[in-house]
Residue frames as qw, qx, qy, qz and C-alpha x, y, z in Angstrom:
[[0.011, 0.900, 0.437, 0.012, -0.02, 0.06, -0.03],
 [0.516, 0.173, 0.005, 0.839, 1.41, 3.33, -0.93],
 [0.127, -0.660, -0.363, 0.645, 1.06, 6.78, 0.50],
 [0.309, 0.598, 0.444, 0.592, -0.56, 9.27, -1.93],
 [0.090, -0.635, 0.059, -0.765, -1.44, 11.87, 0.76],
 [0.135, -0.186, 0.738, -0.634, -2.24, 11.99, 4.56],
 [0.655, 0.127, 0.366, -0.648, -5.83, 10.76, 3.66],
 [0.861, 0.398, -0.037, -0.315, -5.41, 8.60, 0.68],
 [0.496, -0.348, 0.769, 0.203, -3.41, 5.26, -0.05],
 [0.687, 0.412, -0.380, -0.462, -3.10, 3.34, -3.32],
 [0.721, -0.209, 0.659, -0.042, -3.15, -0.39, -3.66],
 [0.251, -0.099, 0.808, 0.523, -2.77, -2.82, -6.58],
 [0.144, 0.417, 0.811, 0.384, -4.88, -2.69, -9.64],
 [0.091, -0.416, -0.206, -0.881, -6.00, 1.01, -9.40],
 [0.490, -0.631, -0.599, 0.054, -7.32, 0.75, -5.86],
 [0.027, -0.557, 0.215, -0.802, -7.74, 3.84, -3.61],
 [0.587, -0.404, -0.659, 0.244, -7.99, 3.41, 0.22],
 [0.071, -0.560, 0.206, -0.799, -9.03, 5.84, 2.89],
 [0.165, -0.090, -0.807, 0.560, -9.93, 5.82, 6.51],
 [0.372, -0.569, -0.485, -0.550, -13.65, 5.95, 7.42],
 [0.048, -0.254, 0.587, -0.767, -14.23, 7.62, 10.83],
 [0.732, -0.164, 0.049, -0.660, -17.73, 6.09, 11.10],
 [0.954, 0.032, -0.291, -0.065, -16.54, 2.50, 10.64],
 [0.432, -0.746, 0.504, 0.048, -13.08, 3.14, 12.24],
 [0.718, -0.079, 0.618, 0.310, -11.58, 1.23, 9.37],
 [0.094, -0.355, 0.533, 0.762, -10.45, 1.48, 5.88],
 [0.665, 0.556, 0.419, -0.272, -12.58, 1.66, 2.71],
 [0.302, -0.316, 0.631, 0.641, -11.56, 1.03, -0.83],
 [0.706, 0.595, 0.247, -0.294, -12.67, 1.44, -4.35],
 [0.597, -0.025, 0.533, 0.598, -11.19, 0.58, -7.77],
 [0.259, 0.818, 0.043, -0.511, -10.88, 3.23, -10.39],
 [0.131, 0.544, -0.652, -0.513, -9.66, 3.34, -14.07],
 [0.746, 0.225, -0.489, -0.392, -9.70, 0.31, -16.30],
 [0.031, 0.234, -0.947, 0.218, -9.96, -3.28, -15.09],
 [0.389, -0.315, -0.825, -0.263, -12.36, -5.91, -14.06],
 [0.304, -0.470, -0.714, 0.420, -15.09, -5.51, -11.61],
 [0.010, -0.929, -0.368, -0.038, -16.93, -2.37, -10.46],
 [0.518, 0.107, -0.014, 0.848, -15.10, 0.90, -11.05],
 [0.104, -0.866, -0.347, 0.344, -15.59, 4.34, -9.67],
 [0.416, 0.763, 0.050, 0.492, -14.81, 7.66, -11.16],
 [0.582, -0.572, -0.186, 0.547, -12.11, 9.74, -9.41],
 [0.169, 0.982, 0.075, -0.036, -11.37, 13.40, -9.74],
 [0.735, 0.436, -0.245, 0.459, -7.59, 12.72, -9.49],
 [0.117, -0.772, 0.298, -0.550, -7.17, 14.72, -6.36],
 [0.660, -0.066, -0.685, 0.301, -5.23, 13.03, -3.52],
 [0.107, 0.043, -0.499, 0.859, -5.98, 15.83, -1.09],
 [0.432, 0.224, 0.333, -0.808, -9.68, 16.37, -1.85],
 [0.008, 0.008, -0.911, -0.413, -10.92, 13.26, -3.65],
 [0.638, 0.206, 0.150, -0.727, -14.33, 12.89, -5.20],
 [0.156, -0.027, 0.968, 0.194, -15.51, 9.40, -6.18],
 [0.638, 0.205, 0.014, -0.742, -18.60, 8.76, -8.32],
 [0.477, -0.612, -0.358, -0.520, -21.05, 7.04, -7.92],
 [0.561, -0.651, 0.307, -0.409, -21.65, 6.68, -4.06],
 [0.281, 0.382, -0.851, 0.225, -19.63, 4.24, -2.09],
 [0.796, -0.329, 0.015, -0.508, -21.63, 1.39, -0.45],
 [0.214, 0.352, -0.872, 0.263, -19.90, -0.92, 1.96],
 [0.811, -0.293, -0.049, -0.504, -21.87, -3.79, 3.44],
 [0.371, 0.263, -0.869, 0.197, -20.84, -6.69, 5.74],
 [0.771, -0.487, -0.308, -0.271, -22.02, -8.91, 8.66],
 [0.243, 0.418, -0.724, 0.492, -20.60, -9.35, 11.99],
 [0.358, -0.336, -0.847, 0.204, -21.69, -11.24, 15.14],
 [0.257, -0.762, -0.372, -0.463, -24.63, -9.41, 16.62],
 [0.663, -0.727, -0.158, 0.085, -23.10, -9.47, 20.04],
 [0.691, 0.359, -0.186, 0.599, -19.69, -8.25, 19.01],
 [0.006, -0.670, 0.184, -0.719, -19.96, -5.18, 21.23],
 [0.647, -0.564, 0.250, -0.448, -20.93, -7.07, 24.40],
 [0.261, 0.431, -0.857, 0.107, -18.10, -9.45, 25.40],
 [0.375, -0.097, 0.774, -0.500, -20.33, -11.14, 28.13],
 [0.750, 0.377, 0.178, -0.514, -23.05, -11.86, 25.67],
 [0.597, 0.571, -0.537, -0.171, -20.59, -13.19, 23.11],
 [0.010, 0.392, -0.883, 0.258, -19.03, -15.43, 25.73],
 [0.604, 0.130, 0.595, -0.515, -22.44, -16.83, 26.66],
 [0.760, 0.514, -0.111, -0.381, -23.29, -17.39, 22.95],
 [0.414, 0.566, -0.713, -0.024, -19.96, -19.25, 22.44],
 [0.253, -0.201, 0.856, -0.402, -20.45, -21.32, 25.60],
 [0.709, 0.299, 0.395, -0.502, -23.95, -22.21, 24.32],
 [0.670, 0.567, -0.393, -0.273, -22.66, -22.99, 20.83],
 [0.175, 0.449, -0.863, 0.149, -19.92, -25.35, 22.38],
 [0.484, -0.015, 0.724, -0.491, -22.57, -27.02, 24.41],
 [0.774, 0.420, 0.158, -0.448, -24.76, -27.64, 21.38],
 [0.524, 0.590, -0.595, -0.150, -21.89, -28.79, 19.34],
 [0.108, -0.316, 0.893, -0.300, -20.86, -31.25, 22.19],
 [0.593, 0.192, 0.604, -0.497, -24.57, -32.51, 22.10],
 [0.487, 0.125, 0.779, 0.376, -24.10, -33.44, 18.35],
 [0.407, 0.830, 0.259, -0.281, -25.74, -30.52, 16.64],
 [0.712, 0.264, 0.333, 0.559, -24.02, -30.21, 13.26],
 [0.248, 0.562, 0.202, 0.763, -24.70, -26.44, 12.49],
 [0.342, -0.626, -0.449, 0.538, -24.29, -23.96, 15.24],
 [0.233, 0.749, 0.310, 0.537, -25.59, -20.46, 14.19],
 [0.373, -0.358, -0.329, 0.790, -24.17, -17.38, 15.61],
 [0.164, 0.866, 0.439, -0.174, -26.54, -14.35, 15.36],
 [0.445, 0.108, 0.241, 0.856, -25.27, -11.82, 12.64],
 [0.106, 0.818, 0.293, -0.483, -25.99, -8.19, 12.27],
 [0.570, 0.588, 0.318, 0.477, -26.04, -6.49, 8.95],
 [0.304, -0.669, -0.018, 0.679, -23.77, -3.34, 8.78],
 [0.494, 0.690, 0.376, 0.372, -23.77, -0.60, 6.18],
 [0.229, -0.621, 0.040, 0.748, -21.68, 2.42, 5.31],
 [0.480, 0.559, 0.541, 0.406, -22.93, 4.37, 2.45],
 [0.176, -0.742, -0.033, 0.646, -21.56, 7.78, 1.40],
 [0.519, 0.814, 0.073, 0.250, -20.99, 10.25, -1.33],
 [0.621, -0.439, 0.070, 0.646, -17.27, 11.27, -1.24],
 [0.361, 0.827, 0.250, 0.351, -17.02, 14.80, -2.53],
 [0.139, 0.824, -0.252, 0.489, -14.03, 17.21, -2.26],
 [0.328, 0.293, -0.723, 0.532, -12.54, 15.15, 0.51],
 [0.475, -0.141, 0.446, -0.745, -15.86, 15.05, 2.61],
 [0.134, -0.164, -0.969, -0.130, -17.81, 11.99, 3.31],
 [0.503, -0.127, 0.025, -0.855, -21.46, 12.71, 3.10],
 [0.046, 0.015, 0.980, -0.192, -22.92, 9.76, 5.21],
 [0.426, -0.247, -0.508, -0.707, -26.25, 8.65, 4.01],
 [0.562, -0.372, 0.239, -0.699, -29.10, 7.74, 6.21],
 [0.955, -0.071, -0.201, -0.206, -28.85, 4.02, 5.78],
 [0.372, 0.454, -0.712, 0.386, -25.46, 3.83, 7.57],
 [0.767, -0.448, -0.454, -0.073, -25.55, 1.73, 10.64],
 [0.583, -0.071, -0.397, 0.706, -22.95, 3.73, 12.52],
 [0.255, -0.663, -0.412, 0.570, -23.14, 6.91, 14.53],
 [0.116, -0.372, 0.228, 0.892, -22.22, 9.26, 11.69],
 [0.243, 0.514, 0.767, 0.298, -25.30, 8.42, 9.67],
 [0.039, 0.888, 0.455, 0.060, -26.70, 11.70, 8.13],
 [0.352, -0.843, 0.117, 0.389, -23.53, 13.70, 8.80],
 [0.667, 0.683, -0.138, 0.266, -20.89, 15.15, 6.47],
 [0.615, -0.719, 0.237, 0.222, -17.40, 14.67, 7.81],
 [0.339, 0.761, -0.518, -0.195, -13.84, 15.09, 6.32],
 [0.923, 0.158, -0.313, 0.157, -11.86, 12.13, 5.37],
 [0.521, -0.814, 0.245, 0.083, -9.43, 12.05, 8.39],
 [0.255, 0.681, -0.687, -0.011, -5.72, 11.46, 8.05],
 [0.824, 0.063, -0.563, -0.009, -4.64, 7.83, 8.10],
 [0.676, -0.723, 0.127, -0.071, -4.15, 6.74, 11.75],
 [0.214, 0.767, -0.604, 0.038, -0.41, 6.75, 12.24],
 [0.521, -0.341, 0.767, -0.157, -0.40, 3.32, 13.98],
 [0.794, 0.339, 0.502, -0.054, -1.76, 1.84, 10.78],
 [0.356, 0.814, -0.324, -0.326, 0.55, 3.63, 8.38],
 [0.938, 0.055, 0.294, 0.178, 2.38, 1.46, 5.92]]
């Protein structure tokens, strides 16, 4: 991963990566030519604009934020597995980060599942402990 600016990194195959303050993690898009979905990019490394919107979706354990509940669920899953149940299901929660990235600002849309939904925030500098 290469440094383009304090807020933007580049990866292989025309990938651009930035830090999302709502998700507290990196987001990436592909631009230019190549396979798969591609976004437009205004070429600015200081105030990037990507088109169209950036939609990131994933699932994670529903009790991820509550360690005690997660421990209980894992103990229950172990008990059921020892009882011979083949498939143990851990409850999952759908997560969404959907934004327009315009002039270095993330316009968080209302379908975001994080605390910044509906707000416009600048793309922050890449956290120094995660610099490459």
